[in-house]
C-alpha positions as CSV (number, residue, x, y, z in Angstrom):
1,M,33.0,-6.8,71.2
2,A,33.4,-6.7,67.4
3,A,30.7,-9.3,67.1
4,R,28.3,-7.2,69.2
5,I,28.9,-4.3,66.8
6,L,28.7,-6.2,63.6
7,L,25.5,-8.1,64.4
8,P,23.2,-5.1,64.7
9,L,24.8,-3.6,61.6
10,L,24.1,-6.8,59.7
11,L,20.5,-6.9,60.8
12,F,20.1,-3.3,59.8
13,L,21.5,-3.9,56.3
14,L,19.3,-7.0,55.9
15,G,16.3,-5.0,57.0
16,S,17.1,-2.2,54.6
17,H,17.5,-4.6,51.7
18,C,14.2,-6.2,52.5
19,W,12.5,-2.8,52.7
20,S,14.0,-1.6,49.5
21,G,13.0,-4.8,47.8
22,A,9.4,-4.5,49.1
23,A,9.4,-0.8,48.0
24,A,10.6,-1.7,44.5
25,A,7.9,-4.4,44.3
26,G,5.3,-1.9,45.4
27,R,6.5,0.6,42.9
28,R,6.2,-2.0,40.1
29,Q,2.7,-2.9,41.3
30,L,1.7,0.8,41.3
31,L,3.1,1.3,37.8
32,Q,1.2,-1.7,36.5
33,A,-2.0,-0.5,38.1
34,R,-1.5,2.9,36.5
35,R,-0.8,1.3,33.1
36,A,-3.9,-0.8,33.5
37,G,-5.9,2.4,33.6
38,D,-3.8,4.3,31.1
39,P,-5.5,4.4,27.7
40,N,-2.2,5.2,26.1
41,S,-1.0,1.7,27.1
42,Q,-4.2,-0.2,26.5
43,V,-4.4,-1.9,23.1
44,K,-7.6,-1.1,21.1
45,F,-6.6,-3.0,17.9
46,D,-3.6,-5.2,17.2
47,F,-2.9,-5.2,13.5
48,S,0.5,-6.9,13.7
49,P,2.8,-7.0,11.9
50,F,1.7,-3.6,10.6
51,L,0.7,-1.5,13.6
52,I,-1.0,-1.3,17.0
53,E,-3.7,1.2,17.9
54,Y,-4.2,2.1,21.6
55,K,-7.3,3.3,23.3
56,S,-6.0,6.8,23.6
57,G,-5.9,7.0,19.8
58,R,-2.1,6.6,19.7
59,V,-0.9,4.5,16.7
60,K,2.4,2.7,16.8
61,R,3.5,1.6,13.4
62,L,5.8,-1.5,13.4
63,M,7.1,-1.2,9.8
64,G,7.1,0.9,6.8
65,T,8.1,4.2,8.5
66,D,11.7,4.7,7.2
67,V,12.1,7.2,4.4
68,V,14.8,8.0,1.8
69,A,15.3,11.3,0.0
70,A,14.6,11.8,-3.7
71,S,17.8,11.6,-5.6
72,S,19.7,10.8,-8.8
73,D,20.2,7.0,-8.7
74,A,23.6,6.0,-10.0
75,L,22.6,2.4,-10.5
76,T,19.6,3.1,-12.8
77,G,20.2,6.6,-14.0
78,V,16.8,7.6,-12.8
79,T,16.3,11.0,-11.2
80,S,13.5,11.6,-8.6
81,R,11.9,14.6,-6.9
82,D,9.0,15.2,-4.6
83,V,5.9,17.4,-5.1
84,V,3.0,18.4,-2.9
85,I,-0.3,17.8,-4.6
86,D,-2.7,19.1,-2.0
87,P,-1.3,21.1,0.9
88,S,-4.6,20.9,2.8
89,T,-4.4,17.1,3.0
90,G,-0.7,16.5,2.7
91,V,-1.2,14.4,-0.4
92,A,2.2,14.2,-2.2
93,A,4.0,12.2,-4.8
94,R,7.5,11.2,-5.9
95,L,8.2,11.6,-9.6
96,Y,10.8,9.4,-11.4
97,L,12.4,10.4,-14.6
98,P,14.7,8.0,-16.5
99,S,17.6,9.3,-18.6
100,F,16.4,10.1,-22.1
101,R,18.1,10.9,-25.4
102,G,16.4,13.8,-27.2
103,G,12.9,14.9,-26.5
104,A,11.0,11.6,-26.7
105,R,7.6,11.4,-25.1
106,V,7.1,8.3,-23.0
107,P,4.3,6.6,-21.1
108,V,3.0,8.0,-17.8
109,L,2.7,5.5,-15.0
110,V,0.8,6.4,-11.8
111,Y,1.8,4.0,-9.0
112,F,0.1,3.3,-5.7
113,H,2.1,1.6,-3.0
114,G,0.8,-1.2,-0.8
115,G,0.8,-1.8,2.9
116,A,-2.7,-2.8,3.8
117,F,-3.8,0.9,3.7
118,V,-2.1,1.5,7.0
119,V,1.7,1.4,6.5
120,E,4.4,2.3,3.9
121,S,4.6,5.4,1.8
122,A,5.9,6.6,-1.6
123,F,9.1,7.5,0.2
124,T,10.1,4.3,1.9
125,P,13.3,2.5,0.7
126,I,11.5,-0.5,-0.7
127,Y,9.3,1.6,-3.0
128,H,12.0,4.0,-3.9
129,A,14.2,1.1,-5.1
130,Y,11.3,-0.6,-6.9
131,L,10.2,2.6,-8.8
132,N,13.8,3.5,-9.8
133,T,14.1,0.1,-11.4
134,L,10.7,0.1,-13.0
135,A,11.0,3.6,-14.4
136,A,14.4,2.7,-15.9
137,R,13.4,-0.6,-17.4
138,A,10.0,0.6,-18.7
139,G,11.2,4.0,-19.8
140,V,8.3,5.8,-18.2
141,V,7.7,9.0,-16.2
142,A,6.5,7.5,-13.0
143,V,4.4,9.2,-10.3
144,S,4.4,7.3,-7.0
145,V,1.4,8.6,-4.9
146,N,1.7,9.2,-1.2
147,Y,-1.9,8.9,0.0
148,R,-3.1,9.2,3.6
149,L,-3.2,6.1,5.8
150,A,-5.7,4.5,8.1
151,P,-6.6,4.4,10.9
152,E,-6.0,8.2,11.2
153,H,-7.6,8.6,7.8
154,P,-9.8,5.6,7.1
155,L,-11.2,4.7,3.7
156,P,-12.3,6.3,1.5
157,A,-9.4,8.8,2.1
158,A,-6.9,6.7,0.2
159,Y,-9.2,6.5,-2.8
160,D,-10.0,10.2,-2.7
161,D,-6.3,11.1,-2.4
162,S,-5.4,8.9,-5.2
163,W,-8.1,10.3,-7.4
164,A,-6.9,13.8,-6.6
165,A,-3.4,12.7,-7.6
166,L,-4.5,11.2,-10.9
167,R,-6.3,14.5,-11.7
168,W,-3.2,16.4,-10.8
169,V,-1.1,14.3,-13.2
170,L,-3.6,15.1,-16.0
171,A,-3.5,18.8,-15.2
172,S,0.2,18.9,-14.8
173,A,0.8,17.2,-18.1
174,A,-1.4,19.4,-20.2
175,G,-2.9,22.1,-18.0
176,S,-2.3,25.7,-17.2
177,D,0.2,24.9,-14.4
178,P,2.4,22.2,-16.0
179,D,4.9,20.1,-14.3
180,P,8.2,20.2,-16.2
181,W,8.7,16.5,-16.4
182,L,5.1,15.5,-17.1
183,S,4.5,18.3,-19.7
184,Q,7.8,17.8,-21.5
185,Y,8.1,14.0,-21.5
186,G,4.7,12.5,-20.6
187,D,2.5,11.0,-23.3
188,L,-1.0,10.9,-21.9
189,S,-2.2,8.7,-24.7
190,R,-0.2,6.1,-22.9
191,L,-1.4,6.5,-19.3
192,F,-1.1,3.6,-17.0
193,L,-2.2,2.9,-13.4
194,A,-0.4,0.3,-11.3
195,G,-0.1,-0.8,-7.7
196,D,0.7,-3.7,-5.4
197,S,-1.5,-5.1,-2.7
198,A,-3.6,-2.3,-1.3
199,G,-2.3,-0.2,-4.2
200,G,-3.7,-2.7,-6.6
201,N,-7.0,-2.3,-4.9
202,I,-6.7,1.4,-5.3
203,A,-5.8,1.1,-9.0
204,H,-8.8,-1.1,-9.7
205,N,-11.2,1.3,-7.9
206,L,-9.8,4.3,-9.7
207,A,-10.1,2.7,-13.1
208,L,-13.7,1.8,-12.3
209,R,-14.4,5.4,-11.2
210,A,-12.7,6.8,-14.4
211,G,-14.9,4.6,-16.5
212,E,-18.0,5.8,-14.8
213,E,-17.2,9.5,-14.4
214,G,-14.6,10.1,-17.1
215,L,-11.3,11.9,-16.8
216,D,-10.4,15.5,-17.2
217,G,-9.8,16.5,-20.8
218,G,-11.1,13.3,-22.2
219,A,-8.0,11.4,-21.1
220,R,-8.2,7.6,-21.1
221,I,-6.3,5.0,-19.2
222,K,-4.5,2.6,-21.5
223,G,-3.7,-0.1,-19.0
224,V,-4.0,-1.1,-15.3
225,A,-1.5,-3.4,-13.6
226,L,-2.8,-5.1,-10.4
227,L,0.2,-6.6,-8.7
228,D,-1.0,-9.2,-6.1
229,P,-4.0,-6.9,-5.4
230,Y,-5.7,-6.8,-2.0
231,F,-9.1,-8.3,-2.7
232,Q,-11.0,-10.5,-0.3
233,G,-14.5,-11.0,1.0
234,R,-17.2,-13.6,1.5
235,S,-17.4,-14.6,-2.1
236,L,-17.3,-18.4,-2.3
237,V,-13.7,-18.6,-3.6
238,G,-11.1,-21.2,-2.6
239,A,-10.4,-22.9,0.7
240,D,-10.3,-19.7,2.7
241,A,-14.0,-19.1,2.0
242,A,-14.7,-22.1,4.2
243,D,-12.5,-20.9,7.0
244,P,-14.7,-18.9,9.4
245,A,-11.7,-17.8,11.5
246,Y,-9.9,-16.3,8.5
247,L,-13.0,-14.6,7.2
248,Q,-13.8,-13.1,10.7
249,S,-10.2,-11.8,10.9
250,A,-10.4,-10.4,7.4
251,A,-13.7,-8.7,8.2
252,R,-12.2,-7.2,11.4
253,T,-9.2,-5.8,9.7
254,W,-11.2,-4.4,6.8
255,S,-13.6,-2.7,9.3
256,F,-10.5,-1.2,11.0
257,I,-9.2,0.2,7.7
258,C,-12.5,1.8,6.8
259,A,-13.7,2.6,10.4
260,G,-16.7,0.4,9.9
261,R,-18.1,2.4,7.0
262,Y,-18.2,-0.5,4.5
263,P,-18.7,-4.2,5.1
264,I,-16.2,-6.7,3.7
265,T,-19.0,-7.5,1.2
266,H,-18.7,-4.0,-0.3
267,P,-17.2,-3.8,-3.8
268,Y,-14.3,-1.8,-2.5
269,A,-13.0,-4.9,-0.8
270,D,-14.6,-7.6,-2.9
271,P,-15.1,-6.6,-6.6
272,L,-16.6,-10.1,-7.2
273,V,-19.9,-8.8,-5.9
274,L,-20.2,-6.3,-8.8
275,P,-22.7,-7.1,-11.5
276,A,-21.4,-7.7,-14.9
277,A,-22.7,-4.3,-16.1
278,S,-20.4,-2.5,-13.6
279,W,-17.3,-4.5,-14.8
280,Q,-18.0,-3.2,-18.3
281,H,-17.4,0.3,-17.0
282,L,-13.8,-0.4,-16.1
283,G,-12.0,2.5,-17.7
284,A,-9.0,0.9,-19.3
285,S,-8.1,-0.8,-22.5
286,R,-6.2,-3.7,-20.9
287,V,-5.6,-5.1,-17.4
288,L,-2.7,-7.2,-16.0
289,V,-3.3,-9.2,-12.8
290,T,-0.3,-10.9,-11.1
291,V,-0.7,-13.7,-8.6
292,S,1.9,-15.2,-6.3
293,E,1.2,-18.9,-5.7
294,R,1.6,-18.8,-1.9
295,D,-0.4,-15.5,-1.5
296,R,-3.4,-16.2,0.7
297,L,-5.3,-13.6,-1.4
298,S,-4.6,-15.6,-4.6
299,P,-8.1,-17.2,-4.9
300,W,-9.7,-13.7,-5.0
301,Q,-7.1,-12.5,-7.5
302,R,-7.7,-15.4,-9.9
303,A,-11.4,-15.0,-9.5
304,Y,-11.1,-11.2,-10.3
305,Y,-9.4,-12.1,-13.6
306,A,-12.1,-14.7,-14.4
307,A,-14.9,-12.3,-13.5
308,L,-13.4,-9.5,-15.6
309,R,-13.0,-11.8,-18.6
310,G,-16.5,-13.2,-18.3
311,S,-18.2,-9.8,-17.8
312,G,-18.4,-8.6,-21.3
313,W,-15.8,-5.9,-20.7
314,P,-14.4,-5.1,-24.1
315,G,-10.7,-4.8,-23.0
316,E,-7.9,-7.3,-22.8
317,A,-7.1,-9.1,-19.5
318,E,-3.9,-11.0,-18.8
319,L,-3.0,-13.2,-15.8
320,Y,0.6,-13.7,-14.7
321,E,1.4,-16.3,-12.0
322,T,4.6,-16.8,-10.1
323,P,5.0,-20.3,-8.5
324,G,6.4,-20.8,-5.0
325,E,6.4,-17.1,-3.9
326,G,4.3,-15.2,-1.4
327,H,2.5,-11.9,-1.4
328,V,4.4,-9.1,-3.2
329,Y,7.6,-11.0,-3.0
330,F,9.0,-8.9,-5.8
331,L,9.5,-5.9,-3.5
332,T,11.9,-7.6,-1.2
333,K,13.5,-9.9,-3.8
334,L,13.9,-7.3,-6.5
335,G,16.9,-8.9,-8.1
336,S,15.7,-12.5,-8.0
337,P,15.0,-14.3,-11.3
338,Q,11.3,-14.5,-10.5
339,A,11.0,-10.8,-9.7
340,L,13.0,-9.8,-12.8
341,A,10.8,-12.0,-14.9
342,E,7.6,-10.5,-13.4
343,M,9.0,-7.0,-14.0
344,A,9.8,-7.9,-17.6
345,K,6.2,-8.9,-18.0
346,L,5.0,-5.5,-16.5
347,V,7.4,-3.6,-18.8
348,A,6.2,-5.5,-21.9
349,F,2.6,-4.8,-20.8
350,I,3.3,-1.0,-20.6
351,N,5.3,-0.8,-23.8
352,R,3.2,-3.0,-26.1
353,D,1.3,-1.1,-28.8
């Protein structure tokens, strides 16, 4: 009797389980089908490890999104604060002021962060730590520029934002609406631009623009430091120039960064295509180029230095190489002997008469 009752119940339970399993599989298939037609889930451009853009326009950044607040840094004695430069675009900056004795005026350093033009900001932990250390060791008022990022704001947005920030620095140091730190401590006769990777690219292009157009109030850039700068293109430089797959990938990512406005042969990406006469307009008295041996961009960086020296530009160019390290290693290995040595070189470059 018990067997006659249990057998139908068992069959019912087994049937229910099979039905629920089939239903779950059906739901999964339906979800996959919906996702296949969902532009918010379909990849338009995979720029890993930086970001992924979807066909809907949604951008998912994979790094460089954390931020830290401006502060008084106990380790370096540097105080920082944030300013909005242009409310209409959101361009902003973080200013760094080292501890001073008396009313000494010090160099002004305008810094542009890296991140392939698509990630990072002036407020991320890695750049906050680097600028605290650099401002303390060099004894400068530093202005770390937060420019708009691609792909939401493709090039030339980063160049235009950075130019606006440079003009703001000049006006705030000597204009009618002064910034208290820049106007009280900044010495515009010792104005420097610096940047790493994409920021180095920006610093170069701003120095070129400054030389061609001039700066407000007749200001002049004393020096430009290009730290493992982001330059590449189809110039015949090094082994990578013979690697079609690499060049195709580089061209695709550059097109993504600028929304197809400029080919990778444009001087924005590849200054080596500039004629010598254009190099002579570079608006700085001296230039420092740093190269990390294992950086894939190093052939273009070395060629940049050689082209600048051979162009007839009247300034002084220096090349500093770090063996055994990769692209912008000094940001993540800030306390390493190699990074400290490179920073000492940068500090000496800024403070040399």
